[in-house]
C-alpha positions as CSV (number, residue, x, y, z in Angstrom):
1,X,-1.6,-100.4,41.6
2,X,-1.1,-103.6,39.6
3,X,-2.1,-103.4,36.1
4,X,-4.5,-106.3,35.0
5,X,-6.0,-106.3,31.5
6,X,-7.7,-109.6,31.1
7,X,-9.5,-111.9,33.4
8,X,-12.4,-114.3,33.7
9,X,-15.3,-114.0,36.2
10,X,-18.6,-115.7,36.9
11,X,-21.8,-114.0,37.8
12,X,-25.0,-115.4,39.2
13,X,-28.1,-113.3,39.2
14,X,-30.4,-113.7,42.1
15,X,-33.4,-116.2,42.0
16,X,-36.8,-115.1,42.1
17,X,-38.8,-115.6,45.5
18,X,-41.4,-118.2,45.7
19,X,-45.1,-117.4,45.6
20,X,-47.0,-118.2,48.7
21,X,-50.1,-120.5,49.1
22,X,-52.1,-119.0,51.9
23,X,-55.8,-118.4,53.0
24,X,-57.2,-115.6,55.0
25,X,-58.1,-116.8,58.4
26,X,-59.3,-113.7,60.1
27,X,-62.0,-114.2,62.7
28,X,-64.6,-111.9,60.9
29,X,-63.7,-113.2,57.4
30,X,-64.3,-116.9,57.5
31,X,-64.6,-117.0,53.7
32,X,-61.7,-114.7,53.0
33,X,-60.2,-117.0,50.5
34,X,-56.6,-117.3,49.0
35,X,-54.5,-114.4,50.0
36,X,-51.0,-115.7,49.1
37,X,-48.7,-113.0,47.5
38,X,-46.1,-113.1,44.6
39,X,-42.4,-113.5,45.2
40,X,-40.1,-110.6,44.6
41,X,-37.5,-110.5,41.7
42,X,-33.9,-111.6,42.1
43,X,-30.9,-109.2,41.7
44,X,-30.0,-108.1,38.3
45,X,-26.3,-107.8,37.7
46,X,-25.3,-104.7,35.6
47,X,-22.0,-103.7,34.1
48,X,-21.1,-100.0,34.1
49,X,-18.1,-98.1,32.6
50,X,-16.2,-95.9,35.0
51,X,-13.7,-93.4,33.7
52,X,-11.8,-93.4,37.1
53,X,-10.7,-96.9,36.6
54,X,-7.8,-98.1,34.5
55,X,-7.2,-101.7,35.5
56,X,-9.2,-104.8,36.2
57,X,-7.4,-105.7,39.4
58,X,-10.5,-105.7,41.5
59,X,-11.6,-108.8,39.5
60,X,-8.3,-110.6,40.3
61,X,-9.2,-111.2,43.9
62,X,-12.9,-111.8,43.6
63,X,-14.0,-113.7,40.6
64,X,-17.5,-114.8,41.5
65,X,-20.4,-112.4,42.0
66,X,-23.8,-113.6,43.3
67,X,-26.9,-111.5,43.4
68,X,-29.4,-111.9,46.2
69,X,-32.8,-113.7,45.9
70,X,-36.2,-112.0,46.0
71,X,-38.3,-112.3,49.1
72,X,-41.0,-115.1,49.1
73,X,-44.5,-113.8,48.9
74,X,-46.5,-112.9,52.0
75,X,-50.1,-113.1,53.2
76,X,-52.7,-110.6,52.5
77,X,-51.5,-110.7,48.9
78,X,-48.3,-109.0,49.8
79,X,-45.5,-109.2,47.2
80,X,-42.0,-110.0,48.5
81,X,-39.4,-107.3,48.1
82,X,-37.2,-107.3,45.1
83,X,-33.6,-107.8,45.7
84,X,-31.2,-104.9,45.0
85,X,-29.5,-104.8,41.8
86,X,-25.6,-105.3,41.7
87,X,-23.5,-102.9,39.6
88,X,-20.0,-104.1,38.6
89,X,-17.6,-101.2,37.4
90,X,-15.2,-101.5,34.7
91,X,-12.6,-99.3,33.0
92,X,-13.3,-97.6,29.9
93,X,-12.1,-99.7,27.0
94,X,-13.4,-103.0,28.6
95,X,-14.8,-105.7,26.2
96,X,-17.0,-108.2,28.0
97,X,-17.5,-111.6,26.3
98,X,-20.0,-114.5,27.1
99,X,-17.6,-117.4,27.1
100,X,-20.2,-120.0,26.7
101,X,-21.8,-118.3,23.7
102,X,-18.4,-116.9,22.5
103,X,-20.2,-113.6,22.0
104,X,-19.1,-110.2,22.6
105,X,-21.7,-108.5,24.8
106,X,-20.4,-105.0,24.9
107,X,-17.5,-102.7,24.4
108,X,-17.5,-100.1,27.0
109,X,-16.2,-97.0,25.3
110,X,-18.4,-94.2,27.1
111,X,-18.5,-93.2,30.7
112,X,-21.5,-94.4,32.6
113,X,-22.4,-96.8,29.7
114,X,-24.4,-99.7,31.1
115,X,-25.3,-103.3,30.1
116,X,-27.6,-105.9,31.8
117,X,-25.1,-108.8,32.2
118,X,-27.5,-111.3,33.9
119,X,-31.1,-111.0,34.6
120,X,-32.6,-111.9,38.0
121,X,-35.0,-114.5,38.2
122,X,-38.8,-113.5,38.2
123,X,-40.8,-114.0,41.4
124,X,-43.3,-116.8,41.5
125,X,-46.9,-116.4,41.8
126,X,-49.0,-116.8,44.9
127,X,-52.1,-118.7,45.1
128,X,-54.3,-115.5,44.9
129,X,-53.6,-115.4,41.3
130,X,-55.2,-118.7,40.5
131,X,-58.7,-118.0,41.9
132,X,-61.3,-118.4,39.5
133,X,-65.3,-118.7,39.6
134,X,-64.8,-122.6,39.4
135,X,-61.9,-122.9,41.8
136,X,-62.5,-120.5,44.8
137,X,-59.9,-122.0,47.0
138,X,-56.8,-122.8,44.9
139,X,-53.7,-124.1,46.4
140,X,-51.4,-123.7,43.5
141,X,-48.5,-121.4,43.6
142,X,-45.3,-121.2,41.5
143,X,-41.8,-121.1,42.4
144,X,-39.4,-118.2,41.5
145,X,-37.4,-118.5,38.4
146,X,-33.6,-119.0,38.6
147,X,-31.5,-116.0,37.8
148,X,-29.1,-116.1,34.7
149,X,-25.7,-117.4,35.2
150,X,-22.8,-116.6,33.0
151,X,-19.0,-116.9,32.8
152,X,-17.5,-113.7,31.4
153,X,-14.2,-112.9,29.8
154,X,-13.0,-109.3,30.5
155,X,-10.4,-107.8,28.3
156,X,-9.2,-104.3,28.6
157,X,-8.0,-102.3,25.5
158,X,-6.9,-98.8,26.6
159,X,-8.7,-95.9,24.8
160,X,-5.9,-93.6,23.6
161,X,-5.4,-91.2,20.7
162,X,-1.6,-91.8,20.6
163,X,0.5,-94.7,21.3
164,X,4.2,-94.7,22.1
165,X,6.4,-97.5,20.9
166,X,10.1,-98.2,20.7
167,X,13.1,-100.1,22.1
168,X,13.6,-100.1,26.0
169,X,15.3,-96.9,27.2
170,X,14.3,-94.9,23.9
171,X,12.9,-92.1,26.0
172,X,9.2,-92.9,25.9
173,X,8.6,-92.4,29.6
174,X,10.5,-89.1,29.6
175,X,8.5,-87.9,26.7
176,X,5.1,-88.7,28.2
177,X,6.2,-87.3,31.7
178,X,7.1,-83.9,30.0
179,X,4.1,-83.5,27.7
180,X,1.4,-84.9,29.8
181,X,0.1,-85.3,33.3
182,X,1.5,-88.8,33.6
183,X,4.3,-89.5,36.1
184,X,6.0,-92.9,35.1
185,X,8.9,-94.4,36.7
186,X,12.1,-93.3,34.7
187,X,15.5,-95.1,35.3
188,X,18.5,-95.8,33.2
189,X,17.9,-99.6,32.8
190,X,15.7,-101.8,30.3
191,X,12.0,-102.2,31.0
192,X,11.6,-99.2,33.3
193,X,7.9,-99.3,32.1
194,X,6.3,-102.5,33.2
195,X,2.8,-101.8,32.2
196,X,1.0,-99.1,30.0
197,X,1.0,-95.6,31.3
198,X,-1.6,-93.2,30.2
199,X,-1.2,-89.5,30.1
200,X,-3.4,-86.5,29.0
201,X,-2.2,-83.5,26.9
202,X,-4.5,-80.5,27.5
203,X,-3.9,-78.4,24.3
204,X,-6.1,-75.5,23.0
205,X,-9.1,-76.8,25.2
206,X,-8.9,-80.3,23.8
207,X,-7.7,-83.4,25.5
208,X,-5.4,-86.0,23.8
209,X,-4.8,-89.3,25.6
210,X,-1.3,-91.0,25.2
211,X,-0.5,-94.6,26.0
212,X,2.9,-95.6,26.7
213,X,3.6,-99.3,26.7
214,X,6.7,-101.4,27.7
215,X,9.6,-101.3,25.2
216,X,9.8,-103.9,22.6
217,X,12.6,-106.1,21.6
218,X,13.5,-108.5,18.9
219,X,11.2,-111.6,19.1
220,X,8.4,-109.8,21.2
221,X,5.8,-111.2,19.0
222,X,6.9,-114.7,20.2
223,X,6.6,-113.5,23.7
224,X,10.1,-112.1,24.6
225,X,10.3,-109.1,26.7
226,X,7.2,-107.2,28.0
227,X,5.8,-105.3,25.3
228,X,4.0,-108.0,23.3
229,X,1.6,-108.4,26.2
230,X,0.5,-104.9,26.0
231,X,0.5,-104.4,22.2
232,X,-3.4,-104.9,22.1
233,X,-3.7,-101.5,23.9
234,X,-2.4,-99.8,20.7
235,X,-5.1,-101.2,18.5
236,X,-7.6,-98.4,19.2
237,X,-5.0,-95.5,18.8
238,X,-5.2,-93.0,15.7
239,X,-1.4,-92.6,15.5
240,X,1.8,-94.4,16.7
241,X,4.9,-92.4,17.7
242,X,7.9,-94.5,17.3
243,X,10.5,-93.1,19.7
244,X,14.1,-93.6,18.4
245,X,17.2,-93.2,20.6
246,X,19.8,-91.6,18.2
247,X,22.1,-90.5,20.9
248,X,23.3,-93.9,22.4
249,X,24.5,-95.6,19.1
250,X,27.9,-95.0,17.5
251,X,26.9,-95.8,13.9
252,X,23.6,-95.3,11.9
253,X,23.4,-98.9,11.0
254,X,22.3,-99.9,14.6
255,X,19.6,-97.1,14.4
256,X,18.1,-98.5,11.2
257,X,18.3,-102.0,12.6
258,X,16.3,-100.9,15.7
259,X,13.6,-99.2,13.5
260,X,13.1,-102.4,11.5
261,X,13.0,-104.5,14.5
262,X,10.1,-102.6,15.9
263,X,8.3,-102.4,12.7
264,X,8.8,-106.1,12.1
265,X,7.4,-106.9,15.6
266,X,4.3,-104.8,14.7
267,X,3.7,-106.4,11.4
268,X,4.0,-110.0,13.0
269,X,1.8,-109.2,15.7
270,X,-1.0,-107.6,13.8
271,X,-0.9,-106.1,10.2
272,X,-3.6,-103.7,11.1
273,X,-1.5,-102.3,13.7
274,X,1.6,-102.2,11.4
275,X,-0.5,-100.3,8.9
276,X,-1.5,-97.6,11.2
277,X,-0.1,-94.1,10.7
278,X,3.4,-94.1,12.3
279,X,5.7,-91.1,12.8
280,X,9.4,-91.6,13.5
281,X,10.5,-89.5,16.5
282,X,14.4,-89.0,16.7
283,X,15.0,-88.6,20.4
284,X,18.1,-87.6,22.3
285,X,19.3,-85.0,19.8
286,X,21.0,-83.2,22.6
287,X,23.5,-86.0,22.8
288,X,24.9,-85.6,19.2
289,X,26.2,-82.9,16.9
290,X,24.1,-81.2,14.3
291,X,26.1,-82.8,11.5
292,X,25.5,-86.3,12.8
293,X,21.9,-85.5,13.4
294,X,21.4,-84.3,9.7
295,X,23.4,-87.5,8.5
296,X,21.1,-89.7,10.4
297,X,18.0,-87.9,9.3
298,X,18.9,-88.1,5.7
299,X,19.8,-91.9,5.9
300,X,16.4,-92.6,7.5
301,X,14.7,-90.5,4.8
302,X,16.4,-92.3,2.0
303,X,15.7,-95.6,3.6
304,X,11.9,-95.3,4.3
305,X,11.2,-92.7,1.5
306,X,8.0,-90.8,2.6
307,X,6.0,-93.4,4.4
308,X,6.9,-91.9,7.9
309,X,7.0,-88.3,8.9
310,X,10.0,-87.6,10.9
311,X,10.4,-85.3,13.9
312,X,13.6,-84.5,16.0
313,X,13.2,-83.9,19.6
314,X,15.1,-84.1,23.0
315,X,12.4,-85.3,25.5
316,X,14.9,-84.9,28.5
317,X,15.4,-81.1,27.5
318,X,11.9,-80.6,26.2
319,X,13.5,-79.4,22.9
320,X,10.9,-79.3,20.2
321,X,8.5,-81.4,22.3
322,X,5.6,-78.7,22.2
323,X,6.2,-78.4,18.3
324,X,5.5,-82.1,18.3
325,X,2.5,-81.6,20.3
326,X,1.1,-79.0,18.0
327,X,1.5,-81.4,15.1
328,X,-0.2,-84.1,17.0
329,X,-3.0,-81.7,17.8
330,X,-3.4,-80.8,14.1
331,X,-3.4,-84.4,13.1
332,X,-5.9,-85.7,15.5
333,X,-8.4,-82.6,15.2
334,X,-7.8,-81.9,11.4
């Protein structure tokens, strides 16, 4: 399924039905008087969060939603039927903004959370409502009110505890596939991941949600590559795991350079994101000797001091992956 995380839609709540101007004309009630009923209310349009959705793709193909009008009033003081409400479903993490007012209406963070997005018009009054001791035969009626109309901006920011960042082919997809229920596409070429993948770790009766976004490259904050488009999905996370390929580079200079590139892209995109807790995950340790691993580890420690906790894993071989999971669990639920 295609991943869509921002879009604009228009909604039109239903209009209220008109009130009726009518008089009773039954054979045995020559003075029956006014009997026009009220109009029914138009459709309300509601928004509701659905945990089973993870994209806004449904709104790419249909961008205008119109509610039905309420029925007009009827004779014998009968009120017209109210129109059925419309419910629009959105993924958890959807922010809904009223474009005209430039106002955030809601941030849908809980399953089945609801909001009235556009109120249907109220039904008009029939002439039976205007009968008085002075005016026994009113012909006055009112029209139904027009329903609310809005243009909305929908923005999805994935809800996840952990975010994975790193250069293309660093092993993020392999890691998330081996420690969660996610099944991302994995191949040996850049940008295997084309949109965020979500995976769930079930550990000690707790669920930990991990988001894997496309790899970052230098200049991502300017729009290069794919990752910048999806960095917003890391803004809600508690922790970032910076996955570092230490098995594909001959010298340590390139490894340090790649770490700095990713950190720089985070900083230029959003300083709040850059200042989130970040762990450095040295991946592909199965491809190098213990001596070289220790050398790289010590160089990184000396360079970044104690800001970043460092863990060594092989995502492919699942070496120390579950030790990492236990550390994540302790951090999230401490």
